C-alpha atoms as an extended CHARMM CRD file, in Angstrom:
* protein
*
       217  EXT
         1         1  UNK       CA             -8.4380000000      -20.4180000000      -26.9820000000  PROA      1               0.0000000000
         2         2  UNK       CA             -9.8660000000      -16.9380000000      -26.5090000000  PROA      2               0.0000000000
         3         3  UNK       CA             -7.8680000000      -14.0110000000      -25.1630000000  PROA      3               0.0000000000
         4         4  UNK       CA             -9.0310000000      -14.5240000000      -21.5580000000  PROA      4               0.0000000000
         5         5  UNK       CA             -7.9560000000      -18.1780000000      -21.6320000000  PROA      5               0.0000000000
         6         6  UNK       CA             -4.6540000000      -17.2000000000      -23.2580000000  PROA      6               0.0000000000
         7         7  UNK       CA             -3.9490000000      -14.7440000000      -20.4480000000  PROA      7               0.0000000000
         8         8  UNK       CA             -4.8010000000      -17.2130000000      -17.6960000000  PROA      8               0.0000000000
         9         9  UNK       CA             -2.6470000000      -19.9010000000      -19.3160000000  PROA      9               0.0000000000
        10        10  UNK       CA              0.2460000000      -17.4080000000      -19.4630000000  PROA      10              0.0000000000
        11        11  UNK       CA             -0.1700000000      -16.5910000000      -15.7560000000  PROA      11              0.0000000000
        12        12  UNK       CA             -0.1610000000      -20.2810000000      -14.8220000000  PROA      12              0.0000000000
        13        13  UNK       CA              2.7950000000      -21.1170000000      -17.0900000000  PROA      13              0.0000000000
        14        14  UNK       CA              4.8290000000      -18.1980000000      -15.7160000000  PROA      14              0.0000000000
        15        15  UNK       CA              3.8090000000      -18.9760000000      -12.1060000000  PROA      15              0.0000000000
        16        16  UNK       CA              2.2300000000      -15.5380000000      -11.7500000000  PROA      16              0.0000000000
        17        17  UNK       CA             -0.9170000000      -17.1580000000      -10.3420000000  PROA      17              0.0000000000
        18        18  UNK       CA             -0.9760000000      -20.5770000000       -8.6930000000  PROA      18              0.0000000000
        19        19  UNK       CA             -3.9510000000      -20.3330000000       -6.2980000000  PROA      19              0.0000000000
        20        20  UNK       CA             -6.8650000000      -22.1640000000       -7.9170000000  PROA      20              0.0000000000
        21        21  UNK       CA             -9.4300000000      -19.8650000000       -6.2900000000  PROA      21              0.0000000000
        22        22  UNK       CA             -7.7560000000      -16.8270000000       -7.8470000000  PROA      22              0.0000000000
        23        23  UNK       CA             -7.6420000000      -18.5240000000      -11.2550000000  PROA      23              0.0000000000
        24        24  UNK       CA            -11.3090000000      -19.4630000000      -10.9140000000  PROA      24              0.0000000000
        25        25  UNK       CA            -12.2400000000      -15.8580000000      -10.0610000000  PROA      25              0.0000000000
        26        26  UNK       CA            -10.4660000000      -14.5080000000      -13.1450000000  PROA      26              0.0000000000
        27        27  UNK       CA            -12.2400000000      -17.1040000000      -15.2720000000  PROA      27              0.0000000000
        28        28  UNK       CA            -15.6600000000      -16.1510000000      -13.9070000000  PROA      28              0.0000000000
        29        29  UNK       CA            -15.3760000000      -12.3330000000      -13.8710000000  PROA      29              0.0000000000
        30        30  UNK       CA            -15.7600000000      -10.6430000000      -17.2680000000  PROA      30              0.0000000000
        31        31  UNK       CA            -13.3360000000       -7.7320000000      -17.6810000000  PROA      31              0.0000000000
        32        32  UNK       CA            -15.3790000000       -6.3920000000      -20.5930000000  PROA      32              0.0000000000
        33        33  UNK       CA            -18.0520000000       -5.4080000000      -18.0470000000  PROA      33              0.0000000000
        34        34  UNK       CA            -15.5960000000       -3.0170000000      -16.3700000000  PROA      34              0.0000000000
        35        35  UNK       CA            -14.4080000000       -0.9450000000      -19.3240000000  PROA      35              0.0000000000
        36        36  UNK       CA            -16.1950000000        1.7730000000      -21.3150000000  PROA      36              0.0000000000
        37        37  UNK       CA            -18.2660000000        0.5660000000      -24.2640000000  PROA      37              0.0000000000
        38        38  UNK       CA            -15.7100000000        1.6920000000      -26.8510000000  PROA      38              0.0000000000
        39        39  UNK       CA            -12.9960000000       -0.5170000000      -25.2920000000  PROA      39              0.0000000000
        40        40  UNK       CA            -14.9170000000       -3.7660000000      -24.8120000000  PROA      40              0.0000000000
        41        41  UNK       CA            -13.1440000000       -5.4120000000      -27.7450000000  PROA      41              0.0000000000
        42        42  UNK       CA             -9.8130000000       -4.5740000000      -26.0460000000  PROA      42              0.0000000000
        43        43  UNK       CA            -10.7670000000       -5.9450000000      -22.6210000000  PROA      43              0.0000000000
        44        44  UNK       CA             -8.2840000000       -8.8570000000      -22.6860000000  PROA      44              0.0000000000
        45        45  UNK       CA             -5.3940000000       -7.0270000000      -24.2860000000  PROA      45              0.0000000000
        46        46  UNK       CA             -2.6840000000       -6.9380000000      -21.6450000000  PROA      46              0.0000000000
        47        47  UNK       CA             -2.3980000000       -3.2090000000      -21.0510000000  PROA      47              0.0000000000
        48        48  UNK       CA             -4.2450000000       -0.5040000000      -19.0700000000  PROA      48              0.0000000000
        49        49  UNK       CA             -7.3500000000        1.1540000000      -20.5140000000  PROA      49              0.0000000000
        50        50  UNK       CA             -8.8690000000        4.5510000000      -19.8180000000  PROA      50              0.0000000000
        51        51  UNK       CA            -12.0290000000        4.5560000000      -17.6900000000  PROA      51              0.0000000000
        52        52  UNK       CA            -12.4240000000        8.3570000000      -17.7700000000  PROA      52              0.0000000000
        53        53  UNK       CA            -11.7210000000       10.9770000000      -15.1090000000  PROA      53              0.0000000000
        54        54  UNK       CA             -7.9700000000       10.6350000000      -15.8790000000  PROA      54              0.0000000000
        55        55  UNK       CA             -8.0350000000        7.1270000000      -14.3970000000  PROA      55              0.0000000000
        56        56  UNK       CA             -7.3250000000        3.6610000000      -15.7970000000  PROA      56              0.0000000000
        57        57  UNK       CA             -8.1860000000        0.0210000000      -15.2990000000  PROA      57              0.0000000000
        58        58  UNK       CA             -4.8720000000       -1.7600000000      -14.6900000000  PROA      58              0.0000000000
        59        59  UNK       CA             -3.5520000000       -4.2650000000      -17.1860000000  PROA      59              0.0000000000
        60        60  UNK       CA             -4.8490000000       -7.7870000000      -16.4370000000  PROA      60              0.0000000000
        61        61  UNK       CA             -1.4220000000       -9.1820000000      -15.5340000000  PROA      61              0.0000000000
        62        62  UNK       CA             -0.8720000000       -6.4080000000      -12.9780000000  PROA      62              0.0000000000
        63        63  UNK       CA             -4.2310000000       -7.2300000000      -11.3890000000  PROA      63              0.0000000000
        64        64  UNK       CA             -3.2370000000      -10.9160000000      -11.3050000000  PROA      64              0.0000000000
        65        65  UNK       CA              0.1150000000      -10.1150000000       -9.6510000000  PROA      65              0.0000000000
        66        66  UNK       CA             -1.4380000000       -7.8660000000       -7.0000000000  PROA      66              0.0000000000
        67        67  UNK       CA             -4.1840000000      -10.3840000000       -6.2400000000  PROA      67              0.0000000000
        68        68  UNK       CA             -1.6380000000      -13.1770000000       -5.8070000000  PROA      68              0.0000000000
        69        69  UNK       CA              0.5760000000      -11.0570000000       -3.5350000000  PROA      69              0.0000000000
        70        70  UNK       CA             -2.4350000000      -10.1580000000       -1.3870000000  PROA      70              0.0000000000
        71        71  UNK       CA             -3.1650000000      -13.8710000000       -0.7220000000  PROA      71              0.0000000000
        72        72  UNK       CA             -6.9380000000      -13.3790000000       -0.3320000000  PROA      72              0.0000000000
        73        73  UNK       CA             -8.8270000000      -16.2030000000        1.3460000000  PROA      73              0.0000000000
        74        74  UNK       CA            -12.4280000000      -17.2740000000        1.6560000000  PROA      74              0.0000000000
        75        75  UNK       CA            -14.4630000000      -15.4230000000        4.3250000000  PROA      75              0.0000000000
        76        76  UNK       CA            -11.9060000000      -12.6380000000        4.7430000000  PROA      76              0.0000000000
        77        77  UNK       CA            -12.5960000000       -8.9620000000        5.3070000000  PROA      77              0.0000000000
        78        78  UNK       CA            -10.6910000000       -6.8130000000        2.7920000000  PROA      78              0.0000000000
        79        79  UNK       CA            -10.2480000000       -3.0880000000        2.2050000000  PROA      79              0.0000000000
        80        80  UNK       CA             -9.5010000000       -1.8390000000       -1.3000000000  PROA      80              0.0000000000
        81        81  UNK       CA             -8.3600000000        1.7510000000       -1.7700000000  PROA      81              0.0000000000
        82        82  UNK       CA             -9.1980000000        2.9650000000       -5.2750000000  PROA      82              0.0000000000
        83        83  UNK       CA            -12.2100000000        1.2030000000       -6.7570000000  PROA      83              0.0000000000
        84        84  UNK       CA            -11.8020000000        2.5160000000      -10.2890000000  PROA      84              0.0000000000
        85        85  UNK       CA            -14.2380000000        0.6380000000      -12.5040000000  PROA      85              0.0000000000
        86        86  UNK       CA            -14.5960000000       -2.1980000000       -9.9800000000  PROA      86              0.0000000000
        87        87  UNK       CA            -12.7060000000       -5.0110000000      -11.7570000000  PROA      87              0.0000000000
        88        88  UNK       CA            -10.1620000000       -5.7180000000       -9.0260000000  PROA      88              0.0000000000
        89        89  UNK       CA            -12.7680000000       -5.6510000000       -6.2700000000  PROA      89              0.0000000000
        90        90  UNK       CA            -15.0190000000       -7.9790000000       -8.2800000000  PROA      90              0.0000000000
        91        91  UNK       CA            -12.1690000000      -10.5120000000       -8.3940000000  PROA      91              0.0000000000
        92        92  UNK       CA            -11.6810000000      -10.1860000000       -4.6320000000  PROA      92              0.0000000000
        93        93  UNK       CA            -15.4150000000      -10.4430000000       -3.9960000000  PROA      93              0.0000000000
        94        94  UNK       CA            -15.5520000000      -13.7040000000       -5.9180000000  PROA      94              0.0000000000
        95        95  UNK       CA            -12.5960000000      -15.1140000000       -3.9490000000  PROA      95              0.0000000000
        96        96  UNK       CA            -13.8070000000      -14.2680000000       -0.4180000000  PROA      96              0.0000000000
        97        97  UNK       CA            -17.2700000000      -15.6240000000       -1.1900000000  PROA      97              0.0000000000
        98        98  UNK       CA            -20.5440000000      -15.1240000000        0.6340000000  PROA      98              0.0000000000
        99        99  UNK       CA            -18.8710000000      -15.2470000000        4.0460000000  PROA      99              0.0000000000
       100       100  UNK       CA            -16.4290000000      -12.4940000000        3.1340000000  PROA      100             0.0000000000
       101       101  UNK       CA            -16.8080000000       -8.7260000000        2.8920000000  PROA      101             0.0000000000
       102       102  UNK       CA            -14.9920000000       -6.1790000000        0.7480000000  PROA      102             0.0000000000
       103       103  UNK       CA            -15.0570000000       -2.4520000000        1.3980000000  PROA      103             0.0000000000
       104       104  UNK       CA            -13.7690000000       -0.3960000000       -1.5230000000  PROA      104             0.0000000000
       105       105  UNK       CA            -13.1750000000        3.3460000000       -1.2650000000  PROA      105             0.0000000000
       106       106  UNK       CA            -13.2380000000        5.5670000000       -4.3580000000  PROA      106             0.0000000000
       107       107  UNK       CA            -12.7040000000        9.3320000000       -4.1670000000  PROA      107             0.0000000000
       108       108  UNK       CA            -14.1490000000       10.1870000000       -7.6100000000  PROA      108             0.0000000000
       109       109  UNK       CA            -17.9880000000       10.1510000000       -7.5040000000  PROA      109             0.0000000000
       110       110  UNK       CA            -18.5340000000        9.2060000000      -11.1660000000  PROA      110             0.0000000000
       111       111  UNK       CA            -16.2260000000        6.2100000000      -10.8660000000  PROA      111             0.0000000000
       112       112  UNK       CA            -17.8750000000        5.0400000000       -7.6420000000  PROA      112             0.0000000000
       113       113  UNK       CA            -21.2210000000        4.9870000000       -9.4830000000  PROA      113             0.0000000000
       114       114  UNK       CA            -19.6910000000        3.3460000000      -12.5640000000  PROA      114             0.0000000000
       115       115  UNK       CA            -18.2100000000        0.5780000000      -10.3980000000  PROA      115             0.0000000000
       116       116  UNK       CA            -21.5250000000       -0.0630000000       -8.6250000000  PROA      116             0.0000000000
       117       117  UNK       CA            -23.2540000000       -0.5720000000      -11.9890000000  PROA      117             0.0000000000
       118       118  UNK       CA            -20.4940000000       -2.8690000000      -13.1860000000  PROA      118             0.0000000000
       119       119  UNK       CA            -20.6080000000       -5.0490000000      -10.0610000000  PROA      119             0.0000000000
       120       120  UNK       CA            -24.3490000000       -5.5450000000      -10.5680000000  PROA      120             0.0000000000
       121       121  UNK       CA            -23.6210000000       -6.9810000000      -14.0310000000  PROA      121             0.0000000000
       122       122  UNK       CA            -21.4960000000       -9.6520000000      -12.3470000000  PROA      122             0.0000000000
       123       123  UNK       CA            -23.9550000000      -10.1910000000       -9.4810000000  PROA      123             0.0000000000
       124       124  UNK       CA            -21.3150000000       -9.2940000000       -6.8690000000  PROA      124             0.0000000000
       125       125  UNK       CA            -23.1970000000       -8.5820000000       -3.6390000000  PROA      125             0.0000000000
       126       126  UNK       CA            -20.4800000000       -8.7710000000       -0.9370000000  PROA      126             0.0000000000
       127       127  UNK       CA            -18.8040000000       -5.4710000000       -1.9050000000  PROA      127             0.0000000000
       128       128  UNK       CA            -19.5980000000       -2.0670000000       -0.4100000000  PROA      128             0.0000000000
       129       129  UNK       CA            -18.3450000000        0.9440000000       -2.3610000000  PROA      129             0.0000000000
       130       130  UNK       CA            -17.7340000000        4.1330000000       -0.3940000000  PROA      130             0.0000000000
       131       131  UNK       CA            -17.2830000000        7.4870000000       -2.1380000000  PROA      131             0.0000000000
       132       132  UNK       CA            -14.6150000000        9.0970000000        0.0560000000  PROA      132             0.0000000000
       133       133  UNK       CA            -10.9050000000        9.8500000000        0.4240000000  PROA      133             0.0000000000
       134       134  UNK       CA             -9.3890000000        6.4190000000        1.0270000000  PROA      134             0.0000000000
       135       135  UNK       CA             -5.7630000000        7.5260000000        1.3210000000  PROA      135             0.0000000000
       136       136  UNK       CA             -6.0490000000        7.1240000000        5.1110000000  PROA      136             0.0000000000
       137       137  UNK       CA             -7.9310000000        3.8420000000        4.7830000000  PROA      137             0.0000000000
       138       138  UNK       CA            -11.4400000000        3.3890000000        6.1420000000  PROA      138             0.0000000000
       139       139  UNK       CA            -11.2650000000        3.2260000000        9.9170000000  PROA      139             0.0000000000
       140       140  UNK       CA            -14.9950000000        2.6390000000       10.3530000000  PROA      140             0.0000000000
       141       141  UNK       CA            -14.7070000000       -0.8990000000        8.9700000000  PROA      141             0.0000000000
       142       142  UNK       CA            -11.3570000000       -1.7900000000       10.5260000000  PROA      142             0.0000000000
       143       143  UNK       CA             -9.6410000000       -4.0770000000       11.2700000000  PROA      143             0.0000000000
       144       144  UNK       CA             -9.1700000000       -5.8800000000        7.9460000000  PROA      144             0.0000000000
       145       145  UNK       CA             -7.4420000000       -9.1220000000        7.0140000000  PROA      145             0.0000000000
       146       146  UNK       CA             -6.0670000000       -7.5650000000        3.8320000000  PROA      146             0.0000000000
       147       147  UNK       CA             -5.6340000000       -4.0610000000        2.3960000000  PROA      147             0.0000000000
       148       148  UNK       CA             -4.9860000000       -3.4060000000       -1.2910000000  PROA      148             0.0000000000
       149       149  UNK       CA             -3.9960000000        0.0100000000       -2.6470000000  PROA      149             0.0000000000
       150       150  UNK       CA             -4.6130000000        0.2070000000       -6.3880000000  PROA      150             0.0000000000
       151       151  UNK       CA             -2.9060000000        3.5430000000       -7.1030000000  PROA      151             0.0000000000
       152       152  UNK       CA              0.6250000000        4.8130000000       -6.6620000000  PROA      152             0.0000000000
       153       153  UNK       CA              1.2480000000        5.9960000000       -3.1150000000  PROA      153             0.0000000000
       154       154  UNK       CA              4.2570000000        7.8520000000       -1.6690000000  PROA      154             0.0000000000
       155       155  UNK       CA              4.4260000000        5.3740000000        1.2150000000  PROA      155             0.0000000000
       156       156  UNK       CA              2.4900000000        2.7550000000        3.1650000000  PROA      156             0.0000000000
       157       157  UNK       CA              1.4990000000        4.7010000000        6.2460000000  PROA      157             0.0000000000
       158       158  UNK       CA              1.1780000000        3.4800000000        9.8140000000  PROA      158             0.0000000000
       159       159  UNK       CA             -2.4090000000        4.7610000000        9.5700000000  PROA      159             0.0000000000
       160       160  UNK       CA             -3.1140000000        1.9980000000        7.0500000000  PROA      160             0.0000000000
       161       161  UNK       CA             -1.1040000000       -0.6760000000        8.8450000000  PROA      161             0.0000000000
       162       162  UNK       CA             -2.9890000000        0.1010000000       12.0890000000  PROA      162             0.0000000000
       163       163  UNK       CA             -6.1890000000       -0.9490000000       10.2880000000  PROA      163             0.0000000000
       164       164  UNK       CA             -4.8180000000       -4.4570000000        9.6370000000  PROA      164             0.0000000000
       165       165  UNK       CA             -5.3980000000       -7.5160000000       11.7780000000  PROA      165             0.0000000000
       166       166  UNK       CA             -2.3140000000       -9.2820000000       13.1130000000  PROA      166             0.0000000000
       167       167  UNK       CA             -0.7970000000      -11.4050000000       10.3130000000  PROA      167             0.0000000000
       168       168  UNK       CA             -2.6800000000       -9.1700000000        7.8880000000  PROA      168             0.0000000000
       169       169  UNK       CA             -1.2120000000       -8.2310000000        4.5110000000  PROA      169             0.0000000000
       170       170  UNK       CA             -1.1180000000       -4.9140000000        2.6720000000  PROA      170             0.0000000000
       171       171  UNK       CA             -0.0580000000       -4.5770000000       -0.9680000000  PROA      171             0.0000000000
       172       172  UNK       CA              0.5910000000       -1.2380000000       -2.6740000000  PROA      172             0.0000000000
       173       173  UNK       CA              2.6990000000        0.3000000000       -5.4690000000  PROA      173             0.0000000000
       174       174  UNK       CA              5.0310000000        2.6820000000       -3.6060000000  PROA      174             0.0000000000
       175       175  UNK       CA              7.2480000000        5.5760000000       -4.6370000000  PROA      175             0.0000000000
       176       176  UNK       CA              7.3770000000        9.2080000000       -5.7290000000  PROA      176             0.0000000000
       177       177  UNK       CA              7.6440000000        8.5700000000       -9.4830000000  PROA      177             0.0000000000
       178       178  UNK       CA              4.3230000000        7.1400000000      -10.7010000000  PROA      178             0.0000000000
       179       179  UNK       CA              6.1120000000        5.5890000000      -13.7000000000  PROA      179             0.0000000000
       180       180  UNK       CA              8.5580000000        3.6930000000      -11.4650000000  PROA      180             0.0000000000
       181       181  UNK       CA              6.7430000000        2.3800000000       -8.3900000000  PROA      181             0.0000000000
       182       182  UNK       CA              7.8520000000       -0.5950000000       -6.3100000000  PROA      182             0.0000000000
       183       183  UNK       CA              5.1470000000       -3.1910000000       -5.7200000000  PROA      183             0.0000000000
       184       184  UNK       CA              5.4120000000       -3.5440000000       -1.9570000000  PROA      184             0.0000000000
       185       185  UNK       CA              3.9520000000       -6.1830000000        0.3350000000  PROA      185             0.0000000000
       186       186  UNK       CA              3.9200000000       -5.7750000000        4.1060000000  PROA      186             0.0000000000
       187       187  UNK       CA              2.9080000000       -8.5200000000        6.5260000000  PROA      187             0.0000000000
       188       188  UNK       CA              1.9760000000       -7.2680000000        9.9870000000  PROA      188             0.0000000000
       189       189  UNK       CA              3.3070000000       -9.5120000000       12.7460000000  PROA      189             0.0000000000
       190       190  UNK       CA              2.5710000000       -7.8170000000       16.0480000000  PROA      190             0.0000000000
       191       191  UNK       CA              4.8870000000       -4.8080000000       16.1500000000  PROA      191             0.0000000000
       192       192  UNK       CA              7.0520000000       -6.2390000000       13.3730000000  PROA      192             0.0000000000
       193       193  UNK       CA              6.6420000000       -5.3840000000        9.7020000000  PROA      193             0.0000000000
       194       194  UNK       CA              7.8510000000       -7.9820000000        7.1900000000  PROA      194             0.0000000000
       195       195  UNK       CA              8.4630000000       -6.1390000000        3.9270000000  PROA      195             0.0000000000
       196       196  UNK       CA              8.8040000000       -7.6200000000        0.4410000000  PROA      196             0.0000000000
       197       197  UNK       CA              9.3680000000       -5.8690000000       -2.8910000000  PROA      197             0.0000000000
       198       198  UNK       CA              8.0690000000       -7.3270000000       -6.1500000000  PROA      198             0.0000000000
       199       199  UNK       CA              9.1820000000       -5.3320000000       -9.1620000000  PROA      199             0.0000000000
       200       200  UNK       CA              8.5740000000       -1.9490000000      -10.7770000000  PROA      200             0.0000000000
       201       201  UNK       CA              5.1670000000       -0.7900000000      -12.0430000000  PROA      201             0.0000000000
       202       202  UNK       CA              3.4190000000        2.3180000000      -13.3290000000  PROA      202             0.0000000000
       203       203  UNK       CA              0.1200000000        3.5230000000      -11.8120000000  PROA      203             0.0000000000
       204       204  UNK       CA             -2.0700000000        6.5890000000      -11.6470000000  PROA      204             0.0000000000
       205       205  UNK       CA             -1.3780000000        8.5320000000       -8.4120000000  PROA      205             0.0000000000
       206       206  UNK       CA             -3.3650000000        7.9660000000       -5.2280000000  PROA      206             0.0000000000
       207       207  UNK       CA             -5.5350000000       11.0360000000       -4.7140000000  PROA      207             0.0000000000
       208       208  UNK       CA             -6.1510000000       12.2800000000       -1.1820000000  PROA      208             0.0000000000
       209       209  UNK       CA             -4.6480000000       13.8680000000        1.8990000000  PROA      209             0.0000000000
       210       210  UNK       CA             -2.1450000000       11.0200000000        2.3960000000  PROA      210             0.0000000000
       211       211  UNK       CA             -1.6620000000       10.5300000000       -1.3260000000  PROA      211             0.0000000000
       212       212  UNK       CA             -0.2740000000       12.8730000000       -3.9690000000  PROA      212             0.0000000000
       213       213  UNK       CA             -2.8860000000       15.6330000000       -4.1010000000  PROA      213             0.0000000000
       214       214  UNK       CA             -6.4160000000       16.6160000000       -3.0740000000  PROA      214             0.0000000000
       215       215  UNK       CA             -8.1620000000       17.6160000000       -6.3120000000  PROA      215             0.0000000000
       216       216  UNK       CA            -11.2420000000       15.5980000000       -5.4290000000  PROA      216             0.0000000000
       217       217  UNK       CA            -11.6830000000       16.6230000000       -1.7910000000  PROA      217             0.0000000000
């Protein structure tokens, strides 16, 4: 087996991923198309890689965990906050299919352009990348069936939850120490919030007015 197949087998064996559509998306999307040229031979090593601008592409297993927690479905409308190099949103784009729509917001201009180029390599056409501060979501496209935050955030705000459909799901790494963030899942049920916590992770900080700082405003 190659490294990609080894990883997917590990996820299945450890029950990290059980949804066949998610597994299929990871098999079809090539992570090497979302890392800088000098790291292509490391694409399926299970750790984060630098993508420049003090940002990283998350380790593959973290992406698999977050995707599974999000429970994406065909034809859904999803908001991703923090495009990075575009790998996570490519996975989501493959899962929701032609009837679905992903909006991904990236505050760093160079990364937004990098992600657009990378998505073209994978022929992903149902993703719109917006260069803006996504820490408050993207109200223009709301409401969404799912929201995924791919950087460490101090909290999941009501601003974000208000952009979810009823029974919608938001997943985000939450906390004030970016090296010890709690992977948090919230299911919106009317005025109720069903909260789950799924382990400790390390992420780059969410940049923006409702994130950690505003360097890129």
